[in-house]
C-alpha positions as CSV (number, residue, x, y, z in Angstrom):
1,X,-84.1,141.7,42.6
2,X,-85.5,138.2,43.1
3,X,-85.3,137.5,39.4
4,X,-81.5,138.5,39.4
5,X,-80.9,136.2,42.4
6,X,-82.7,133.3,40.7
7,X,-80.6,133.9,37.6
8,X,-77.4,133.9,39.6
9,X,-78.5,130.7,41.4
10,X,-79.2,129.1,38.0
11,X,-75.8,130.0,36.7
12,X,-74.2,128.6,39.8
13,X,-76.2,125.4,39.5
14,X,-75.3,125.0,35.8
15,X,-71.6,125.6,36.7
16,X,-71.7,122.9,39.4
17,X,-73.4,120.5,37.0
18,X,-70.8,121.2,34.4
19,X,-68.0,120.8,36.9
20,X,-69.5,117.5,38.2
21,X,-69.9,116.2,34.6
22,X,-66.3,117.1,33.8
23,X,-65.0,115.4,37.0
24,X,-67.2,112.3,36.3
25,X,-65.9,112.1,32.7
26,X,-62.3,112.4,33.9
27,X,-63.0,109.7,36.5
28,X,-64.5,107.5,33.8
29,X,-61.5,107.9,31.6
30,X,-59.1,107.2,34.5
31,X,-61.1,104.2,35.4
32,X,-61.0,102.9,31.8
33,X,-57.2,103.4,31.7
34,X,-56.8,101.6,35.0
35,X,-59.0,98.7,33.8
36,X,-57.0,98.5,30.6
37,X,-53.7,98.5,32.5
38,X,-55.0,95.8,34.8
39,X,-56.1,93.8,31.8
40,X,-52.8,94.2,30.1
41,X,-50.9,93.1,33.2
42,X,-53.2,90.1,33.6
43,X,-52.7,89.1,30.0
44,X,-48.9,89.6,30.2
45,X,-48.8,87.4,33.3
46,X,-50.9,84.8,31.6
47,X,-48.6,84.8,28.6
48,X,-45.6,84.5,30.9
49,X,-47.0,81.5,32.7
50,X,-47.7,79.9,29.3
51,X,-44.1,80.4,28.5
52,X,-43.0,78.9,31.8
53,X,-45.3,75.9,31.1
54,X,-43.5,75.4,27.8
55,X,-40.2,75.4,29.6
56,X,-41.4,72.7,31.9
57,X,-42.5,70.6,29.0
58,X,-39.1,71.1,27.3
59,X,-37.4,69.9,30.4
60,X,-39.5,66.7,30.4
61,X,-38.7,66.1,26.7
62,X,-35.0,66.5,27.3
63,X,-34.9,64.2,30.3
64,X,-36.8,61.6,28.3
65,X,-34.4,61.9,25.3
66,X,-31.5,61.4,27.6
67,X,-33.1,58.4,29.2
68,X,-33.5,56.8,25.7
69,X,-29.9,57.6,24.6
70,X,-27.3,59.0,26.9
71,X,-24.5,58.9,24.4
72,X,-26.0,60.8,21.4
73,X,-28.0,63.9,20.5
74,X,-29.2,64.2,17.0
75,X,-31.7,66.0,14.8
76,X,-34.0,62.9,14.5
77,X,-34.9,63.0,18.1
78,X,-38.2,64.5,19.4
79,X,-36.6,67.6,20.9
80,X,-35.6,68.8,17.4
81,X,-38.9,68.2,15.7
82,X,-40.5,71.2,14.1
83,X,-43.8,71.6,15.9
84,X,-47.0,73.3,14.7
85,X,-48.2,76.1,17.0
86,X,-49.9,74.6,20.0
87,X,-53.4,76.0,20.8
88,X,-54.2,77.2,24.3
89,X,-57.1,79.2,25.8
90,X,-57.0,82.6,24.2
91,X,-54.0,82.0,21.9
92,X,-51.3,79.6,21.0
93,X,-47.6,78.7,21.7
94,X,-44.6,78.3,19.4
95,X,-41.6,76.4,20.7
96,X,-38.1,75.9,19.3
97,X,-35.3,73.9,20.9
98,X,-31.7,74.2,19.6
99,X,-28.5,72.5,20.6
100,X,-26.0,74.9,22.1
101,X,-23.2,72.6,21.0
102,X,-24.1,73.4,17.4
103,X,-22.4,76.8,17.5
104,X,-19.2,78.5,18.6
105,X,-19.3,79.1,22.3
106,X,-17.9,82.7,22.6
107,X,-16.9,82.1,26.2
108,X,-14.3,79.5,25.0
109,X,-12.2,82.6,23.9
110,X,-11.6,83.2,27.6
111,X,-9.1,80.3,27.6
112,X,-5.5,81.7,27.6
113,X,-3.4,81.8,24.4
114,X,-1.2,78.7,23.8
115,X,1.8,78.8,26.0
116,X,4.3,78.1,23.2
117,X,3.8,81.5,21.7
118,X,3.5,84.7,23.6
119,X,0.6,86.4,21.8
120,X,1.4,85.7,18.1
121,X,-1.4,84.3,15.9
122,X,-0.1,80.8,16.5
123,X,-0.6,81.4,20.2
124,X,-4.3,82.0,20.0
125,X,-6.6,79.4,21.6
126,X,-8.7,77.3,19.1
127,X,-11.9,79.3,19.8
128,X,-10.0,82.5,19.0
129,X,-8.7,81.1,15.7
130,X,-12.2,79.8,14.9
131,X,-13.9,83.1,15.4
132,X,-11.2,84.8,13.3
133,X,-11.8,82.2,10.6
134,X,-15.5,83.0,10.6
135,X,-15.0,86.7,10.5
136,X,-12.6,86.3,7.5
137,X,-14.9,84.0,5.5
138,X,-18.4,85.3,6.1
139,X,-19.5,87.2,3.0
140,X,-20.5,90.9,3.1
141,X,-19.6,91.2,6.8
142,X,-19.8,95.1,6.6
143,X,-17.2,95.5,9.3
144,X,-15.6,98.8,10.2
145,X,-12.7,97.2,12.1
146,X,-10.4,94.5,10.7
147,X,-11.3,90.9,11.3
148,X,-8.3,90.5,13.5
149,X,-9.3,93.5,15.6
150,X,-12.8,92.1,16.1
151,X,-11.6,88.7,17.3
152,X,-8.9,90.3,19.5
153,X,-11.5,92.6,21.0
154,X,-13.7,89.7,22.0
155,X,-10.7,88.1,23.7
156,X,-9.9,91.3,25.5
157,X,-13.5,91.7,26.7
158,X,-13.3,88.2,28.3
159,X,-9.8,88.2,29.7
160,X,-9.1,89.2,33.3
161,X,-6.5,92.0,32.7
162,X,-6.6,95.4,31.1
163,X,-3.7,94.8,28.8
164,X,-4.7,95.2,25.2
165,X,-4.1,92.0,23.2
166,X,-2.6,92.8,19.8
167,X,-5.2,94.8,17.9
168,X,-8.0,94.4,20.4
169,X,-9.7,96.9,22.7
170,X,-9.5,97.3,26.5
171,X,-10.9,99.6,29.0
172,X,-9.3,102.8,27.8
173,X,-11.0,102.4,24.4
174,X,-14.4,102.1,25.9
175,X,-14.0,104.8,28.5
176,X,-13.2,107.2,25.7
177,X,-16.6,106.7,24.1
178,X,-19.3,109.4,24.3
179,X,-21.1,107.1,26.7
180,X,-18.2,105.4,28.6
181,X,-18.3,102.0,30.1
182,X,-15.9,99.4,31.4
183,X,-15.0,96.0,29.9
184,X,-16.5,93.0,31.6
185,X,-13.2,91.1,32.1
186,X,-15.5,88.1,32.6
187,X,-17.5,85.6,30.6
188,X,-20.5,86.6,28.4
189,X,-23.9,86.1,30.0
190,X,-25.7,86.2,26.7
191,X,-24.8,86.5,23.0
192,X,-26.4,89.9,22.8
193,X,-23.6,91.2,25.0
194,X,-21.4,91.0,21.9
195,X,-23.1,94.2,20.8
196,X,-21.1,96.3,23.3
197,X,-17.7,94.9,22.1
198,X,-15.8,97.3,19.8
199,X,-16.6,96.9,16.1
200,X,-19.6,94.6,16.4
201,X,-22.2,96.8,14.8
202,X,-25.7,95.4,13.9
203,X,-24.6,94.3,10.4
204,X,-21.7,92.3,11.8
205,X,-24.0,90.8,14.5
206,X,-26.6,89.8,11.9
207,X,-24.1,87.9,9.8
208,X,-22.3,86.2,12.8
209,X,-25.2,85.1,14.9
210,X,-26.0,81.9,13.0
211,X,-22.5,80.6,14.0
212,X,-22.0,81.7,17.6
213,X,-23.7,81.4,20.9
214,X,-23.0,81.7,24.6
215,X,-23.2,79.0,27.3
216,X,-23.2,80.9,30.7
217,X,-20.3,79.9,32.9
218,X,-18.9,77.4,30.4
219,X,-15.6,77.9,28.5
220,X,-15.6,74.6,26.6
221,X,-15.1,74.5,22.8
222,X,-17.1,71.5,21.7
223,X,-19.3,71.1,18.5
224,X,-21.9,68.4,18.1
225,X,-21.6,67.2,14.5
226,X,-25.0,65.5,14.7
227,X,-26.8,68.8,15.1
228,X,-24.9,71.1,12.9
229,X,-26.9,72.4,10.0
230,X,-25.5,72.3,6.4
231,X,-25.3,76.1,6.3
232,X,-23.1,76.0,9.4
233,X,-20.4,74.0,7.6
234,X,-18.0,76.9,8.0
235,X,-17.7,76.0,11.7
236,X,-16.1,72.7,10.7
237,X,-13.5,74.5,8.4
238,X,-12.8,76.8,11.3
239,X,-11.8,73.9,13.6
240,X,-10.5,71.2,11.2
241,X,-7.3,72.3,9.4
242,X,-7.1,71.3,5.8
243,X,-10.8,70.9,5.3
244,X,-12.4,73.2,2.7
245,X,-16.0,74.5,2.7
246,X,-17.0,71.9,0.1
247,X,-15.3,69.2,2.1
248,X,-17.1,70.2,5.3
249,X,-20.4,70.2,3.5
250,X,-19.6,66.7,2.1
251,X,-18.8,65.4,5.6
252,X,-22.1,66.7,6.9
253,X,-23.9,65.2,3.9
254,X,-22.5,61.8,4.8
255,X,-24.2,62.0,8.2
256,X,-26.8,59.2,8.7
257,X,-30.4,60.1,9.4
258,X,-29.9,59.4,13.1
259,X,-26.5,60.9,13.2
260,X,-23.0,59.5,13.6
261,X,-22.8,56.9,16.3
262,X,-19.3,57.8,17.3
263,X,-17.3,61.0,16.7
264,X,-14.6,58.8,15.1
265,X,-17.0,58.1,12.3
266,X,-17.2,61.8,11.5
267,X,-13.4,62.2,11.8
268,X,-13.1,59.5,9.2
269,X,-15.2,61.5,6.8
270,X,-13.0,64.5,7.5
271,X,-9.9,62.5,6.7
272,X,-11.4,61.8,3.3
273,X,-11.7,65.6,2.9
274,X,-8.1,66.3,3.6
275,X,-8.2,67.0,7.4
276,X,-4.9,67.5,9.1
277,X,-3.9,67.0,12.8
278,X,-6.8,64.6,13.2
279,X,-5.6,63.4,16.5
280,X,-6.8,66.6,18.1
281,X,-10.3,66.7,16.5
282,X,-11.9,64.4,19.0
283,X,-11.4,67.1,21.6
284,X,-13.5,69.7,19.7
285,X,-16.1,67.4,18.0
286,X,-18.7,65.3,19.7
287,X,-22.0,63.5,18.9
288,X,-23.6,64.4,22.3
289,X,-24.7,67.6,24.1
290,X,-26.0,68.7,27.5
291,X,-26.8,72.3,26.7
292,X,-29.9,73.6,24.9
293,X,-31.7,76.8,24.1
294,X,-35.4,77.1,24.3
295,X,-37.3,79.9,22.6
296,X,-40.9,80.0,23.7
297,X,-43.3,82.4,22.1
298,X,-46.8,82.8,23.6
299,X,-49.5,84.6,21.7
300,X,-52.4,85.5,24.0
301,X,-55.3,87.8,23.1
302,X,-53.2,89.2,20.2
303,X,-50.3,89.9,22.5
304,X,-46.9,88.3,22.0
305,X,-44.5,87.2,24.8
306,X,-41.1,85.7,24.2
307,X,-38.9,83.9,26.6
308,X,-35.4,82.4,25.9
309,X,-34.1,79.9,28.3
310,X,-30.6,78.2,28.4
311,X,-31.0,74.7,29.7
312,X,-28.4,72.2,31.1
313,X,-29.1,68.5,31.3
314,X,-27.2,66.5,33.9
315,X,-27.9,63.3,35.9
316,X,-31.5,63.1,34.7
317,X,-32.3,66.7,35.7
318,X,-32.6,70.0,33.8
319,X,-31.3,73.2,35.2
320,X,-32.1,76.7,33.9
321,X,-28.8,78.5,33.5
322,X,-30.4,81.8,32.2
323,X,-33.7,83.3,31.1
324,X,-34.3,86.3,28.9
325,X,-37.6,87.9,28.3
326,X,-38.4,89.6,25.0
327,X,-36.6,89.3,21.6
328,X,-34.9,86.1,20.5
329,X,-31.2,86.8,21.1
């Protein structure tokens, strides 16, 4: 009987030891997971602060550039310099600053159509016509909707009413989707918002993004001819009647290394290329800018953190208009 009792006690002891071992192993696994989570959070925060530091550096650079030349922004200045990755403890930083006056500000489509024509093509505002021109001339756009419908849908997304503009799309069109949503009837906050506008599939977005951007809260249509890249020459043809693609490229090729000193110098180049209505061109072209986009990429312990900031320079100070974490657009 004693032997049986000792055997039962041994089984119970073994069971308790096995249970304790299982619990200990589970606790060890949970502890390792929690430690890894904490490490990931710490590394994420460190990468984030590196990105913030890059933003502060960009602010100082832009302020210094504006101190040196208040009247001009061009690609020879230090802000536009292609920098090598900057080493930091545990990783490195990559920084890119771009001029937001070197693209079509989609918020400019929010301006009402010209008063002389009640919603005909001639009544579109200049930004509307420019977007339509881009959509009609970009090769292999892969659009399911017509170019007119795409441009009109952007205008409808921005305007304050729910009345469909020509071939555009308003609230009824979006509410009929499998996942319904309402139109913004307000300005874009980021260029990525264009993805929810009818017809702007990923293929259209990919082709259009090199030419368009968004300046939060700003509806101005102004292009800095000193920071436009040669491959963006189509923006000039979209805003300068009578100028061909080759003519726009030739005008940009005539740009001095430090940019045009005055916008009138660029307009003279456009005249040589057959530009019409040149008296209006100084309203859409400039040689200066106060809006920039910073893309800061922090690599820390093999982890990547991306921050995109929209910066406005005014009176010797830089204001952050918007920040986005992750991605580029």
